[in-house]
N, C-alpha and C positions, 0 to 999 in steps of 0.2 A: 118188151122191150127195155122199157124205162127201169124195171125192175131188175133186170138183168146188169144195167149198167151200176146202178146203186149196190148190187152185191158184189160186182168187181170193185167200185171204189172202197167198200168196207173189207173186202179182202186184201187190196192193198195197203189200207191204212193200218190194219194189223199186222199185216207183216212188216211195214215199217215201224212200228211198235216193238213188235218181237225184235227186232233187230238192233233197236235202239236198246233194249234191255241186256240182249246178249252182249252188245259191244260194252256196256256199263260193268256186265259181270267181270269181263275180261280186263277190263281197268279199273277195275273197284280200288286195288291197292294204291293207285295213283291218283284217285280222284281228292284226297286231303291235300294233294300238291297246289290243286288251283286255288283254295281259300286265300292265300294270301296274294295272288294274281288279281283275285275278285276286289279284295281290299284295295289294292293299290290301283286297280280301276277306277273306284270311286274316288281315292284321292285325288287321282290325275284328272277325273270329271269335275272336281271342284276346282283346281288350278286352270283347267281349259275354259270352263265356262264364267266369263268375265263380270257377269250381273247376277245379282242374289235373286231376283225371280228366276231365272234361268235354272241358277242350281236349287232352288226349292222345287222347281218343276221336273226335274231330275229326281230327286228324293222322291217325289210322289209317285213318278213312272217307276221307281226302282221298288216301291212297297207295293204298287199294283201287281208289278210282275213277280213279285214274291208270292204274295197270295193266288195268284193265278196257278203260278207252277205247283204252288202247293195242293191246291184243288185239284188239278190235275194228275195229282200223283206222282209229278218230276222232282222229288226231292231233292237231288243233287243240284239241279238247276233253280231250285227255291234257295237252297243256302247261299248259290253264288249270288242271287238277286239281294239276298239279306245282308252279304259282306258287302256290296256294292253301296247297299245304303247305309252301313256302318262306315265306309270309306268317305261318304261324303258327310257323315255325322263326325268322325274323326277329326278332319280336316278344319271342318267349321269351331268344333271345340278347342282345337289348338290354337285358330285365330282369336277365339274371343278369351282365352286364357293368358294371351302373349299380349295382349292389347297395352299399349303405352304411346307416349307421346312423341311427336316427329316434329322437327323445327318447319317452321311454315315457311321461310324464305333465307337467303344469304343474312350473315349477321357479322358484324367485327365485335367483341366480346372480351374480356379478362376472365380465364376461367381459373378457378381454384378448386381444384380435383384429387382424389386419389387414383393412383393408378392400379388398375385390377390387373393388367398384364401390359409387359411392356417387350416386343418382338423386333429384334434387330433386322434391318432390310438391307441389299446390296448399296453398296456406295457408302457406307456409314450412315444411311438412313434409320430413323427408329419409326414404330408404329405403335402407339400406345391406345390403350382401352380405358376411360375416364369413368369413374364414377363418383357421386358427390361425395364430398368431404363433409364431417362433421361442421356443421353451423353453416355449411354452404349449398347452394344447388347449382344446376347446369342450367345453361341457356334454354328458355323455352320449355323449361320442367321437365327435360328428358332424363333417362335412366341413366343411359349410357352415351358417350361419346367416342368415336375412333377419331385421332390425331395424329397427324404424320410429322416427324420432326426433321428438319433438314440438316443434313453435313454435321458441322463442327457443334454439336449439343453436349452438353454432359451425357453420360451413360445413365439410363433411367432405369430405377429397379423396381419390380411389383411390390406395391404397398407404400412408396413413398408419395407424398402429399407435394404438387406442385402448383405453380400459377405461370400462366402464359396468356400472352395476348394473341388471338387466333383469329382467323377467318374461318367462319363455320358455314354450312350450307346443308341441306337435308340430302340424305343418301342419294346418288344420280339412278335414274331409273334406266329403261331401255334404250342403249345407243342405236338400236334399230327395231322397229315395231315387230313384236313377236319373238326377238332375241333374250339373253341372257339379262336377267332382272336383278340389277346389283341391289335396288332399293330394297326388293322383296327379302333376299339373302340378307340384308342389314337389318331389316323390321323383324326376323325369325332369330338374329342375334340379338337383340334388345336394343340395337345401335338406333339412336334417335337423330344424329347427326354426324356429319363427317367434316375435318378440315385440315389445317395446316397451321402451324405455330410459327407467328410472326415474331422474329427477332429471339433474344435468347431465352430460354427457360428456367424460371428458378426454382429451386428445390427447398420448399417451405419446411418439411420434415421428412425425417428418413424413415424406412419402413418400420412399423410397427409390428412386435411379434402377434403371431395369431394363425390358428389353423385354417382360417380362410385362404390367407395368402401364402402359407408357407409352401404348398405344392408350386405355386406360381413361381416364388422364389426360386425354387430348387431348378425349374426349368431354365429359369434366367442364368443362372450361375452354370449350369452344363452348359446352355449354349455359349456363352464365354470361355468356360474352359476348353472345350473340344474346338474352337475357332481359333484361341491361342495356340493349343497345343499343335493343330493342323491348319496353318494359314491358308488362305487363298479357296479355290472353289472345293478342293477336297474336304476342308475342313466345314464348310458350309453344307455340302451334300452329309456328310457324316451327322452334323448337329440335326438335319433333318430327320434322319434315321432314327436320333435318339427323342429328341423333343415334338418332331411334329412340324417343326415351323420352317417352312420353305422360303420366306421371304429375303435370307440373305443369300440365297443363291442366285450369281450372275445370269440375266435374263438369256444369254447365248447358251449358257451349262443347262438352263432348264429346256430351252428350245430344243435344243440336240437330243434330249432326253425323251421329250415327245415325240421327236421327228423320228427317233430310233425305236420307239413302242416299249421305251424303259420308263415311263414316266410314272407307272404304277410302284417302283421301288422308291420312289422319293415321297409317296404315301404310306405312312404305316399301316398296314394291312394283314392280310392272310399270312402272307409269306414272314413277315419280321415277327408277327406272335407265334406263329407256327416254330421259327428258329428260337425265341426265347422259350417258351413253354417246353419244348422238345430238349434243348440244352440243358435246363435246369432241373426237369425229369431224369432225364441220363445222369447227370451230375449227383444227384442226391439219391439215386438208386446205388450208385456207385458206393457212394461214402457211407449211406445206410447200412451198406452189403458188408463193410467192414466191422459190423459192430455183433456178432455173432447171437449174444444175448439178445439183442432186438428181432434179430433174423428170425429165429425161433417162436416168437411170441406175438409179432405184430407183420401184418401183411405190407412187406416193405414197398413192392408195386405200387400198392394203392398211396400210400403216403407221398412216395416220389411223383406220382400223377397229380396230386392235390398240391405239390409243393410249386410243380410247373404252371397248375391253373393259377394261384396267387400270385407268382411271378407275372403271368401274362396281364392278371387284373391290374397289379401295380404298374406294369409298362402302360397299360391303357390309359389309368389316371395320369400318369407322369406327362405322356403324349398328348394331353387335351381331351381325351375321350372324343374325337372326331368320329363321323359315320362308319368308316371304312375299319378303323380300330375297334370300336363296338361292334360291330357284323362281325368281325374276326376273334374278338375275344369270347362273343356269345358261341360261336362256333366251335372255338377249342374248349371251352366247359363242357358244351355239351358233348363233344367228344371225348372228354375224359371221363364224363359220367358213364358214357356208353362203353367205354374200355374196362370202367371199373366193374360194370354190370356184365361184361362180356359180349356187347353187342356190338355191330357193325359200326367202325368208328366214323365213317365220312357217307352220307347218304343225300338224298335230293330232300328227305324229309327235314334233315337235320337244316339244311338251308333255308326251307320254307320257315321252319319255327324263328328262325334269325331273322329274317325277312319280315315275318309278322310283329315279332317283337319292338323292332326299329319303328317299323313304318305304325306302330299305335302310340309308340312315345312322340316320334318325330315324324310325321307324316310328309312336312316338306323334305326330307331328304330324299325323297322318290324324285324329284325333280333335278337332284345333282349327278353329274356325270361321275365323281367318284361311287355313289352308289350303285349306278347302273352297270359301270364298269365292272366293278367288283365282283357285282352277284351274276353278271352275264357270262363273266369268264370262268367262275368257278360251277355255274350251272351247266355250262356246256362241255367241262371237263367231268364232271361227276357224270352226266348223262352218257357221255361216251363210254366210260368205265363201266356202268351199268349195262350198257349195250352187248349184243354178242362178239361184237368188234374187241370192245373192251375186254371182255371176260379172255377169249383169247388171247390177247396181248398180254395179260396179267396172269393167266393160270400157271400153276406152278406143276411144273413135268419132273417127273423121277429120270434121272439117267440121260437127261439132255446134255448135249455137248455144249460147250460154253460159248461157243462161238455162234449157236442157235440163240441162246439166253442173251447174248448180247446185241445179237440183230434184233430180236425182239424188243428188248430194252431202248435201243435206238428207234426202232419204229414206234413204238409207246410215247416217245418224247417228241419226236415229229409228228404224231397225231394230235397231241397235247397242244403243242404250241400253235397248230394249224387250226384246231378248234377254236381255243382262247381269241388268235388273230381275227378269224371269221366274225366272233361275236363282238369285239371289239370295234374292228373297223367303223361299222356302220354308226355306232355312237360316237366314235371320236369325228366322223365327219358331220353328223348332226350337230354337235355341241363345238367344235373347234374350225369346223371345214376344212380339215387335214386329216390323214393317216398316212401313217409309215408302211412302205411295203415290204421292209426287211425286217420287221418285228419279230416274226418267227425265229428266224436265224441268230438274231440278237438275243431273244429271250431263252434259246437254248443252252447259250454260253453264261448269259447273264445270271439267269434264277439260281442253277447249281454254285456257280462263282459266288454269289451274294450270301447264299446260304451256309456254304462250306468254306469261305474265306475271308468276305468282306465282314458279315454279321460276328463271327468267331472273332475274328481280329480287334474290331472294335469293343466286343464285350470283354476280352482279356487287356485291351488298354485300360480300359476304365478300372477295372478290378485291380490292375498294377498300379494304377494312379492312388486308389486307396492304400494299397500297402507302400507307397512312396516311392515306386519304381516306374519313372517316366520313360524308359528306352523303346517301350514298345509303341510309344505313338508314331514315330516315323513308319513304322512296319504298317501299321492300321492306314495311315495317310497313302502311302504307296500301294495298298490293297484298293482304296477308294478311287485313287487316280487311275488306276487300270481300268475299273469300271467306267468312269469317265470318258477314257480315252476309246474305248469300244462303243460309246453313245456317239462321241464324236466322229469317229470311221464310218459308223454306219451311216449317220443320218448326211454325211459327205457323198456317199455313194451315188452314183447316176440313177435319177429316177427314183431316190430313196422315198419321196413323199408326194401322195397324190392330193390335190385339193380340189374342193367342191362349192359351189356357189348353196347359199342356205337351203336345207332340207326341209320341205314343207313339214308339220306336224303331223300330219296324214300319213304321209311315208314312213317316219318313224314309228307312227302306231302301227302299222300293216307289218314292217320289219318285226317288231318286239312279238304281235302276235303269232308272226308265221315262227319265229325262231322258238319262242316258249312251248307251240305246239310241238315243234318238232322234238324238243326236250325232256317233255313231261311225260308223253303218252309211249307205249310200247308198241299197241299193235299196228298193222298196216296204214290204220288211218292216221298216223302221224306224219306220213308223206303228202299229206294234206297241205302241210305247213308251208310246202315249197310256193303254193300257189299265192299267199300273201306275201312272201317275201319276192318273188319275182313282180308281184305288184308294188312294193314299195320301191323297187329298182325303178320300173316305169314313171311311178309319179315323181319321185325325185328328178328323175332325168327330163320328164316334161316340164319341170315346174319353171316360170317366167322369173328372171332376176329383174330387179329393179332398177331404174333408169337415173333415179335423182334421190340422193339421202341429204335430210336436212337434220342438223343436231336440234336438239330440245330448247336450247337457248336461242336460235337463229344466227348464232356466228361463223356457223361450218355449212358448207355444202359442195355435194361433191356429184360428178357426173360419170355415169359410166360411159367409156369411149367405145367404139367399135371393135378394138382389139383386146377387150375387158379391163383395159387399167381404169383407174379412177382419177381424175381431175379436181381437185379441191379447189376453193375459191380463194382460199388464203395461205400464204407462204407457209405460214407455222401451223401444224396442226399436231395435237397430242397425239403420243403413242396409242393410247388405249383407244381413241377415237379412228385413228387409222386401222389399228389391228380389226376392230368391231366391224368397219364396214368395208375392209377386204375380206374378211369371212364370209359377209351377207351375198357380196357378189362371185366369191371365189376366185379373187385376184391375190398375187404377190403385193403386200404391204411396200415392198422395198420397189414398186414399180410405179407408185402413184406420183403424181406431178403436180405442178401447179398450173392453174387456167391461164394466167398470164403468159405462159411459153408456147401455147397453141395457138395456131392460125384460125381455129372456129371460136376465140374468146377476143376481150377487149377488155382490159384490166388497168384500173389507175388505183390511186391511192384512196379514192372513195366508193369506188363500185367495180363490179364484174359483168360483164354481158356476154352471154354465151348464145350460140345457135347450135341446135343438134337437130338431126333429121333423124326420124323414125317412121320405117313405112311408107317413105315418100311425102311425109310431111315435115315441115320445118317449126322447131320448136324454138321460142327465146326465154332465157330465163336470165334475170336479172337479182343480184345479190349485191347489198351494201355490204362495206368490207372496212369503212373507215369511222373515226368518232366525228369528224365534221358534218354539218346539214350541207344538205346538197339543195341550192335554191331551186323554188320552185317550176321557176320558167326552163329548168334543164330535166327535172326530174319528172315533172308531169308527163310530157312526153314518153320519157323513157318508162313509165310505167304502162302509159297506154298501148305502147307498141310490143311490151312482153307478155307471155303468155301465164309465166311464174315469176312471183315476186317475193324475194325472202330478205328479212332484215332482222337485227336484234334489236331493233327499237320499234316503238310505237308509230307505224304510218299514218299522214294525216288522210282523210277521207276521198281527197281529190285523187290520190295515188290508186288508180283503178285499171289492175291488171285485165287481161283476156280471159284470164281462167281462175288463177290462184292467187292469193295474197298470204302470205305466212308472214306475219311480222310479230313482234314481241308479244302482242295482246291475243294473239289467234295460238300461238305455239305456247302460251300459257296454259291453254286448254287442252291442245293436242300431244303436248309432248314431241319426242323424236316422229320425224314423218319420211317413209317411202314412198315414191311415186313410180307409177307404170306409164309410159307416155302412149305408148300404142292402143292400150284400151283403157286410158284414161283414170286409171284406178288409184285411190290414195289411200295409204293404211296409215294407221297412228297409235303411237304406244300407248294412248290413253283408252282406244276401244280394244286394245289388247290385255291391259290392265285392268280395266273396269273400275267397278267400286271396291276394290281393295282397301284396306287403313293404310296401307305405306303408299298408295297414290299421290304423289306429290303435286298433281296439276289441278 
């Protein structure tokens, strides 16, 4: 009896292994697509695990898995484990090579530095990136500083040497534990401190000629040229199309573009590169075709494609070589080479190669919404057209009536928009807490309109400017204004935007895994990807929302009200903090109120006391809001009666609340804090950041 059971188990195991090998044989052509996914998983694991011992343990586990799979004869899984280990190593190496000093705290300093780049912002402000000038150093030994100039300052050009009195501080960390880490982004950009100029900035020396600053100077001059020829929001958006700088776009316009699902048009990526490469290639093919001697001796199509690729590379350098642009130009160059060799122009393997190249060089790009959105949309669309449905939609049929061809083309556009919107909506909710519902319809109009009207009009206007003909700028401005009008109309429709509280990381991981499983496989097993997608929805829906949010300096506190609104302890709160906290709890930033206007709180010039009920229990929160000291005979009883005390100063030992005391000393160690009252859970930014070199606490 026992031997029979053993034989049955062996037979079942052999059948399982045989089924595994049959499935691998059927999917063999798609196995390489998972190599960059494994590399990305290793990179993500490095950023998710906050402490070095955890990351070392993960590396050891990946190495052990690789050896185990190899000994078991499961080579595909062994390669996946090796690339997982490589992802951990790539991230660690990138951090080690990028190490640089960061300011330890706030400092007033007179800075004499050279301007590496100067980006205009909305309302006349400017954002400068400063590097040490000859004979001078930056505060704290930093290599780069980012400084904002307010209002009526002289126009600063890249390469100039300036002197300014400034208030500098380390780059801000997470506004919400587990949220967007500004300090990490600044650290990978080489920024050791940020600040604002106090008073007037003096230009010590004009930009010196040199190849290192020539390109930055060209970007600055183009920005000024476009915004002067096309004033207002149209010029700011047009300048973003050319230089990649989005800071000058009015906040209302940028928000409308995001809510309409058109924000991807502001980031120079695949659409822009495709228009430039395709336009230049077609123009060069037409021009070269006019020379019979050359046509008979040289492959003109190849030359035209090479010229288009060079134009795309030049456009990428001009736009600052951001991640979406680099990804797009790599893909475009691979497409051009494939067309020269007579291969398929666009495929998932091409995208896998582009992703692999970017992640090896800049692994931190994986965390950005730009990288995720651009690849998710393109992967979804390419997977659609490699499927049976996509092949049916794009198949060439002889003697097909024109109306059937038109119907299939319309269905193809609709399917592409639907797939792209489904791929982007989850990422948008995860990063921004909101996603547009009408993005499909808006993109069906905006993408062809941008490709065939806006971009050509802008290119013709710039070409006419070189020839001394400025009359095309109003036409380009009108075309751009219609695109903005489409965004405004879409964003103003009823129910145009859905909002969500912060989606937990596990839900995002499940959604990404399910989407990739659906897109990269071709057998029936691909439909297993629906299970993790459903799990992502359930985990995101069931996630608890914090009840109390506290800023890293203790100056600001917000309570989540029963109707979802946020109530702040101070009347004046910065837009950045309001937006980030509203995204964390899924509320509208415009609905935020001051605690002093609510019956549950008692606020004065010195402090705010609020009583909050959760699950039948009353919690009392006390926050100091003034600069003057509160006498001990008043403050000590208030501390003892409070469950949580928050202050931007160091509180004495005799202030003893019932549960938490989060004063300047404690918050210097924890950073921003989120509290769930019903389960008495406290999350801190320091725990989420761990021992990263950009950790400011």
